[in-house]
C-alpha positions as CSV (number, residue, x, y, z in Angstrom):
1,X,110.5,70.6,68.4
2,X,111.0,69.3,64.8
3,X,112.0,65.8,65.9
4,X,111.2,65.5,69.6
5,X,111.1,61.7,69.7
6,X,114.4,61.4,67.9
7,X,116.0,64.0,70.1
8,X,114.8,62.2,73.3
9,X,116.0,58.8,72.0
10,X,119.4,60.2,71.3
11,X,119.5,61.9,74.7
12,X,118.6,58.6,76.3
13,X,121.6,57.0,74.6
14,X,123.8,59.6,76.2
15,X,124.1,62.1,73.4
16,X,125.0,65.4,75.1
17,X,124.0,67.5,72.1
18,X,120.5,66.0,72.0
19,X,120.1,66.7,75.8
20,X,121.3,70.2,75.2
21,X,118.6,70.6,72.6
22,X,116.0,69.6,75.2
23,X,117.5,72.0,77.6
24,X,117.4,74.9,75.2
25,X,113.8,74.2,74.3
26,X,112.4,73.9,77.8
27,X,114.8,75.8,80.1
28,X,113.4,79.4,79.4
29,X,109.8,78.5,80.4
30,X,111.0,76.5,83.4
31,X,113.1,79.4,84.7
32,X,110.1,81.8,84.4
33,X,108.0,79.4,86.4
34,X,110.7,79.0,89.1
35,X,111.4,82.7,89.3
36,X,107.8,83.3,90.0
37,X,107.8,80.7,92.8
38,X,111.4,81.0,94.2
39,X,113.2,83.8,92.5
40,X,116.4,83.9,94.6
41,X,117.3,80.3,93.9
42,X,115.5,79.7,90.5
43,X,118.7,78.9,88.6
44,X,120.0,76.6,91.2
45,X,116.7,74.7,91.4
46,X,116.5,74.5,87.6
47,X,120.0,72.9,87.5
48,X,118.9,70.4,90.2
49,X,115.6,69.7,88.3
50,X,117.5,69.0,85.1
51,X,119.9,66.7,86.9
52,X,116.9,64.7,88.1
53,X,115.5,64.7,84.6
54,X,118.8,63.5,83.2
55,X,119.0,60.7,85.7
56,X,115.5,59.5,85.0
57,X,115.5,60.1,81.2
58,X,116.2,56.5,80.2
59,X,112.8,55.5,81.7
60,X,110.8,58.3,80.0
61,X,108.2,57.3,77.4
62,X,105.9,59.8,75.8
63,X,105.5,62.7,73.4
64,X,106.5,66.4,73.8
65,X,103.4,67.2,75.8
66,X,104.2,64.4,78.1
67,X,107.8,65.5,78.6
68,X,106.6,69.0,79.4
69,X,104.2,67.7,82.0
70,X,106.9,65.5,83.5
71,X,109.4,68.4,83.7
72,X,106.9,70.7,85.4
73,X,105.7,68.0,87.8
74,X,109.3,67.4,88.7
75,X,109.8,71.2,89.2
76,X,106.7,71.5,91.4
77,X,107.7,68.5,93.5
78,X,111.2,70.0,93.9
79,X,109.7,73.3,95.0
80,X,107.5,71.6,97.5
81,X,110.5,69.7,99.0
82,X,112.5,73.0,99.1
83,X,109.7,74.9,100.9
84,X,109.1,72.2,103.4
85,X,112.7,71.5,104.3
86,X,113.8,75.1,104.3
87,X,117.0,74.0,102.6
88,X,119.3,76.5,101.0
89,X,121.4,74.2,98.8
90,X,120.9,72.0,95.7
91,X,122.6,68.9,94.5
92,X,126.0,69.4,92.8
93,X,125.9,68.9,89.1
94,X,128.5,68.3,86.5
95,X,128.3,71.1,84.0
96,X,129.4,68.7,81.3
97,X,126.0,67.0,81.7
98,X,124.3,70.2,80.8
99,X,126.5,71.4,78.0
100,X,124.8,74.3,76.2
101,X,125.5,74.7,72.5
102,X,125.3,78.1,70.7
103,X,121.9,78.8,69.4
104,X,121.5,80.3,65.9
105,X,119.1,83.0,67.2
106,X,119.2,86.8,66.6
107,X,120.5,88.2,69.9
108,X,118.8,91.6,69.5
109,X,115.5,89.9,68.8
110,X,115.9,87.7,71.8
111,X,116.7,90.6,74.1
112,X,113.5,92.4,73.0
113,X,111.4,89.3,73.3
114,X,112.8,88.4,76.7
115,X,112.3,91.9,78.0
116,X,108.7,92.0,76.9
117,X,108.1,88.5,78.3
118,X,109.7,89.4,81.6
119,X,107.4,92.3,82.0
120,X,104.4,90.0,81.5
121,X,105.8,87.4,83.9
122,X,106.2,90.1,86.5
123,X,102.5,91.0,86.2
124,X,101.6,87.3,86.5
125,X,103.7,87.1,89.7
126,X,101.4,89.8,91.3
127,X,98.4,87.5,91.0
128,X,97.2,85.4,93.9
129,X,99.5,82.3,94.0
130,X,97.0,79.7,92.6
131,X,96.0,82.0,89.8
132,X,99.6,82.8,88.9
133,X,100.6,79.2,88.8
134,X,97.6,78.2,86.7
135,X,98.2,81.0,84.2
136,X,101.9,80.2,84.0
137,X,101.3,76.5,83.3
138,X,98.4,77.0,81.0
139,X,99.4,80.0,79.0
140,X,103.2,80.4,79.4
141,X,104.1,76.7,79.5
142,X,101.4,75.9,77.0
143,X,99.9,72.8,78.7
144,X,96.3,71.7,78.4
145,X,93.8,72.1,81.2
146,X,93.8,68.4,82.1
147,X,97.6,68.3,82.5
148,X,97.7,71.5,84.6
149,X,95.0,70.1,86.8
150,X,97.1,67.0,87.4
151,X,100.2,69.0,88.2
152,X,98.3,71.3,90.6
153,X,96.2,68.6,92.2
154,X,93.0,70.3,91.2
155,X,90.0,69.6,89.0
156,X,90.0,70.8,85.4
157,X,87.0,73.1,86.3
158,X,89.0,74.6,89.1
159,X,92.0,75.3,86.8
160,X,89.7,77.0,84.2
161,X,88.3,79.2,86.9
162,X,91.7,80.1,88.2
163,X,92.9,80.9,84.6
164,X,89.8,83.0,83.9
165,X,90.1,85.0,87.1
166,X,93.9,85.5,86.6
167,X,93.5,86.7,83.0
168,X,90.7,89.0,84.0
169,X,93.0,90.5,86.7
170,X,95.8,90.9,84.1
171,X,93.4,92.5,81.7
172,X,92.3,95.0,84.3
173,X,95.9,95.7,85.3
174,X,97.0,96.2,81.8
175,X,94.1,98.5,81.0
176,X,94.9,100.6,84.1
177,X,98.5,100.8,83.0
178,X,97.5,101.9,79.5
179,X,95.4,104.7,80.9
180,X,98.4,105.9,83.0
181,X,100.8,105.9,80.1
182,X,101.2,109.5,79.0
183,X,102.9,108.4,75.8
184,X,100.0,106.3,74.7
185,X,99.1,107.0,71.1
186,X,95.9,105.9,69.5
187,X,93.1,103.9,70.9
188,X,95.1,100.8,71.8
189,X,98.5,99.7,72.9
190,X,100.5,96.5,72.5
191,X,101.3,94.9,75.8
192,X,103.9,92.3,76.8
193,X,104.1,89.0,74.9
194,X,103.3,86.0,77.0
195,X,104.9,82.9,75.4
196,X,103.1,82.3,72.1
197,X,100.2,84.6,73.0
198,X,100.1,88.4,72.7
199,X,98.1,90.4,75.1
200,X,96.6,93.6,73.7
201,X,94.6,96.2,75.6
202,X,92.4,98.7,74.0
203,X,88.9,100.0,74.1
204,X,86.5,97.0,73.9
205,X,89.3,94.5,73.7
206,X,89.9,91.5,75.8
207,X,93.1,89.5,76.6
208,X,93.9,87.1,73.9
209,X,95.6,83.9,75.1
């Protein structure tokens, strides 16, 4: 974000527009993570997680990276509680607290981008659970290894191994898909975009992340 600290401070003072800016910035990645872990209730869980963030926001101190880590730690804890309890409901939330303002984005570009990203997320979801989570947090959410290790309760070395194995599996899967594509033209083919990284498959190429 251009002015993350200023936005957070305004949200901490109760500025709904500032909180909406935070929501728009981080909600897409959070939803992708939740859909991979608990697809049927992802949106309900996301609303509950944002309610928890809203309640605790006055106590938050840190930068954008710290906020991202806090958000996903909250999400992972909420998922753990949900799995353990077997509950099928989330806390009620006042929609006014999560007011969403129109974003000045090009709708057609967003549709194409989201469609491509959703394909990539679907592939990640087919990985073993630990690898999928590590790749989601490291590549899609854009967190560093140390923070992912803290969230997952693993060592940095373990996270690196999980990411490496996960990306290798994705590379192999994308390569196999490219070979099966009868409409493939040329020696390489663009694959789905994962967050800020584009994965390309072709002869002699590796996944770029």
